[in-house]
C-alpha positions in Angstrom: -30.7 -54.5 -17.1 -33.7 -54.1 -19.4 -37.0 -53.9 -17.6 -40.0 -56.0 -18.7 -42.5 -54.0 -20.7 -45.6 -53.0 -18.9 -47.5 -52.4 -22.2 -47.9 -54.1 -25.6 -49.4 -52.2 -28.5 -49.8 -53.2 -32.2 -49.4 -50.7 -35.0 -48.6 -50.7 -38.7 -45.3 -48.9 -38.2 -44.8 -47.6 -41.7 -48.4 -46.3 -41.9 -48.0 -44.6 -38.5 -44.6 -43.0 -39.6 -46.1 -41.8 -42.9 -49.2 -40.3 -41.3 -47.1 -38.7 -38.5 -44.7 -37.3 -40.9 -47.6 -35.6 -42.9 -48.9 -34.0 -39.7 -45.4 -33.0 -38.7 -44.8 -31.2 -42.0 -48.1 -29.5 -41.6 -46.7 -27.9 -38.4 -43.1 -27.5 -39.7 -43.5 -27.1 -43.5 -40.0 -25.6 -43.9 -38.4 -28.9 -42.9 -39.6 -30.9 -45.9 -36.0 -31.3 -47.3 -34.8 -33.1 -44.2 -36.8 -36.3 -45.0 -35.8 -37.4 -48.5 -34.3 -40.7 -47.2 -37.2 -41.5 -44.9 -39.7 -40.7 -47.7 -37.8 -42.9 -50.1 -37.8 -45.8 -47.7 -41.6 -45.4 -47.1 -42.2 -45.4 -50.8 -40.2 -48.5 -51.2 -42.1 -50.2 -48.4 -39.0 -51.0 -46.5 -39.2 -52.5 -43.0 -38.3 -49.5 -40.8 -38.7 -51.4 -37.6 -35.8 -53.8 -37.9 -32.3 -52.9 -36.8 -31.0 -55.0 -39.7 -32.2 -52.3 -42.2 -29.0 -50.4 -42.6 -30.5 -47.9 -45.0 -32.2 -46.5 -42.0 -34.6 -47.5 -39.2 -36.7 -46.0 -36.4 -35.6 -44.7 -33.0 -37.1 -42.4 -30.5 -35.6 -40.0 -27.9 -37.1 -38.6 -24.6 -36.2 -35.0 -23.6 -37.1 -34.8 -19.9 -37.6 -31.1 -18.9 -37.5 -29.7 -15.4 -37.0 -26.0 -14.3 -35.7 -24.9 -17.7 -33.2 -27.7 -18.0 -33.0 -31.0 -19.8 -31.8 -34.4 -18.5 -28.9 -35.7 -20.6 -27.2 -39.1 -20.1 -23.8 -40.3 -21.3 -24.5 -43.3 -23.6 -21.6 -45.8 -23.4 -22.1 -47.3 -26.9 -21.8 -43.9 -28.8 -19.6 -42.2 -26.1 -21.8 -39.1 -26.2 -24.1 -37.2 -23.9 -27.6 -37.4 -25.3 -31.2 -37.6 -24.3 -32.4 -41.1 -23.4 -33.1 -42.9 -26.7 -33.5 -46.3 -28.2 -34.8 -48.4 -31.1 -38.4 -49.1 -31.8 -39.4 -52.6 -30.7 -42.3 -54.8 -31.6 -45.1 -54.1 -29.1 -44.1 -50.5 -28.6 -46.8 -49.2 -30.9 -46.4 -45.5 -31.6 -42.9 -44.1 -31.1 -43.7 -42.0 -28.1 -44.0 -45.4 -26.3 -40.5 -46.2 -27.4 -39.2 -42.9 -26.0 -41.1 -43.4 -22.7 -39.9 -47.0 -22.4 -36.2 -46.0 -23.0 -36.5 -43.1 -20.5 -37.8 -45.4 -17.8 -35.3 -48.1 -18.6 -32.2 -45.9 -18.7 -33.0 -43.6 -15.7 -35.4 -45.7 -13.5 -37.8 -42.7 -13.5 -41.4 -44.1 -13.5 -43.6 -41.0 -13.0 -43.2 -39.3 -16.3 -45.7 -38.0 -18.8 -45.7 -36.5 -22.3 -45.5 -32.7 -22.4 -48.9 -31.2 -23.4 -47.3 -29.7 -26.5 -47.8 -33.1 -28.1 -51.5 -33.3 -27.2 -51.9 -29.8 -28.7 -50.3 -31.0 -31.9 -52.0 -34.3 -32.5 -49.3 -36.5 -31.1 -46.5 -35.5 -33.4 -42.9 -35.4 -32.1 -41.3 -32.0 -31.4 -38.6 -32.9 -33.8 -37.7 -35.7 -36.3 -34.1 -36.1 -37.2 -32.2 -38.4 -39.5 -28.6 -38.8 -38.5 -25.7 -41.1 -39.3 -24.6 -43.8 -37.0 -20.9 -45.0 -37.4 -19.8 -48.6 -38.0 -19.7 -50.6 -34.8 -17.0 -53.3 -34.6 -18.4 -54.6 -31.3 -21.9 -55.1 -32.8 -20.6 -55.8 -36.3 -23.0 -53.3 -37.7 -22.3 -51.3 -40.8 -22.7 -47.5 -40.8 -26.4 -46.6 -41.2 -29.0 -44.0 -40.4 -31.5 -43.5 -37.5 -34.8 -41.7 -38.1 -35.3 -40.4 -34.6 -38.7 -39.2 -33.3 -38.1 -36.8 -30.4 -40.6 -36.3 -27.6 -40.7 -34.1 -24.6 -41.6 -35.4 -21.1 -42.2 -33.9 -17.7 -42.0 -35.4 -14.2 -45.3 -36.1 -12.4 -44.1 -37.0 -8.9 -41.3 -37.8 -6.5 -38.9 -40.5 -7.7 -35.4 -41.8 -7.6 -32.9 -41.9 -10.4 -31.4 -45.4 -11.1 -29.1 -45.5 -14.1 -29.0 -48.5 -16.4 -25.3 -49.0 -15.9 -25.0 -51.4 -18.9 -25.7 -48.6 -21.3 -25.4 -45.3 -19.3 -22.2 -44.0 -17.7 -23.5 -40.9 -16.0 -26.0 -38.0 -16.3 -26.4 -34.3 -15.9 -28.9 -31.4 -16.4 -28.3 -29.0 -19.3 -29.9 -25.6 -19.9 -31.6 -25.7 -23.3 -29.2 -23.2 -24.8 -26.2 -25.3 -23.8 -27.3 -28.5 -25.5 -24.8 -29.9 -28.0 -24.0 -27.8 -31.0 -23.9 -30.7 -33.6 -26.2 -30.5 -36.5 -28.5 -33.1 -35.1 -29.3 -31.0 -32.0 -29.7 -27.5 -33.4 -33.4 -27.7 -34.3 -34.5 -29.5 -31.2 -32.6 -27.0 -29.1 -34.3 -24.1 -30.9 -37.7 -25.7 -30.4 -37.1 -26.3 -26.7 -36.2 -22.7 -26.2 -39.4 -21.7 -28.0 -41.4 -23.8 -25.5 -39.5 -22.1 -22.7 -40.3 -18.7 -24.0 -44.0 -19.7 -24.5 -44.2 -20.7 -20.9 -42.7 -17.3 -19.8 -45.3 -15.6 -22.0 -48.1 -17.5 -20.3 -46.9 -16.2 -16.9 -46.6 -12.6 -18.1 -49.0 -9.7 -17.8 -48.7 -9.3 -21.6 -50.6 -12.6 -22.2 -53.5 -11.4 -20.0 -53.6 -8.0 -21.9 -53.5 -9.8 -25.2 -56.2 -12.2 -24.1 -58.5 -9.3 -23.0 -57.9 -7.6 -26.4 -58.8 -10.9 -28.2 -62.0 -11.1 -26.2 -62.9 -7.5 -27.1 -62.3 -8.3 -30.8 -59.5 -5.8 -31.0 -57.0 -8.2 -32.7 -56.9 -8.4 -36.5 -59.1 -11.1 -37.9 -56.2 -12.7 -39.9 -54.0 -12.9 -36.8 -53.9 -16.4 -35.3 -54.3 -16.2 -31.5 -55.4 -19.6 -30.3 -52.4 -19.4 -28.0 -54.3 -16.9 -25.9 -57.1 -19.4 -25.0 -57.6 -20.4 -21.4 -57.2 -24.1 -22.5 -53.8 -23.3 -24.0 -52.7 -21.5 -20.9 -53.9 -24.2 -18.6 -52.1 -26.9 -20.6 -48.9 -24.9 -20.4 -49.2 -24.2 -16.7 -50.1 -27.8 -15.8 -47.2 -29.4 -17.7 -44.4 -27.1 -16.4 -45.3 -24.2 -14.2 -47.8 -25.9 -11.9 -45.7 -29.0 -11.7 -42.6 -27.1 -10.6 -44.5 -25.0 -8.1 -46.3 -28.0 -6.7 -43.2 -30.0 -6.4 -41.4 -27.1 -4.6 -44.3 -26.7 -2.1 -43.9 -30.4 -1.2 -40.1 -30.2 -1.1 -40.1 -32.8 -3.9 -38.2 -30.6 -6.3 -35.4 -30.0 -3.9 -35.0 -33.7 -3.4 -35.1 -34.2 -7.2 -32.4 -31.6 -7.7 -30.1 -33.3 -5.3 -29.4 -36.1 -7.8 -29.6 -34.0 -10.9 
């Protein structure tokens, strides 16, 4: 059963998508070729918010991370195990709200927050993927494309999982490197693994040695090393490491893992 929205935001969806795509490509310039269809639709001023646009329309996914694993649910309509996802709706505003709404609706988990990676990167998704959706006889929908903005979330407290049984058959936790091997999942899997490695680096002695070298001016001037900042480390710790350790101290994590 779909839950009533607790927020309403207004946004020019096309303008938001276009600006977000520009910021995204500034971070991931090598992915330019992935977005020819989306760019064409933006140039043609198509309505990307309606599900009736079978050239392609906007969706969002929520990758919930905990202890190096990702929550995946079995979507009944597509008969696939995927991250929680859904279509942009009027009133969602920016697409991370769509991802958050779908995560809450499909799992019942209320205490979730965007991973700090997004704040460090001006709110862009970790991944944008255009993928084909097959013809649906049940919905009488022709084959079309989804432009999926993918966001990463973390838990912020104790809670109970309650699946949306109309749309979700079951769930499971998957290690990042065991996520599906289809073309749509390859890049997001690679990026999740990079976040995991970054968090390991923040916990390591090497990071502190590198930070001290940076403070002494011993690193080359043309070497980017903002990742060594105390703010960067704090953000990484607070979104994963501190959360996991804090939940464990309160025995919340053990309770959480019972249903995962």
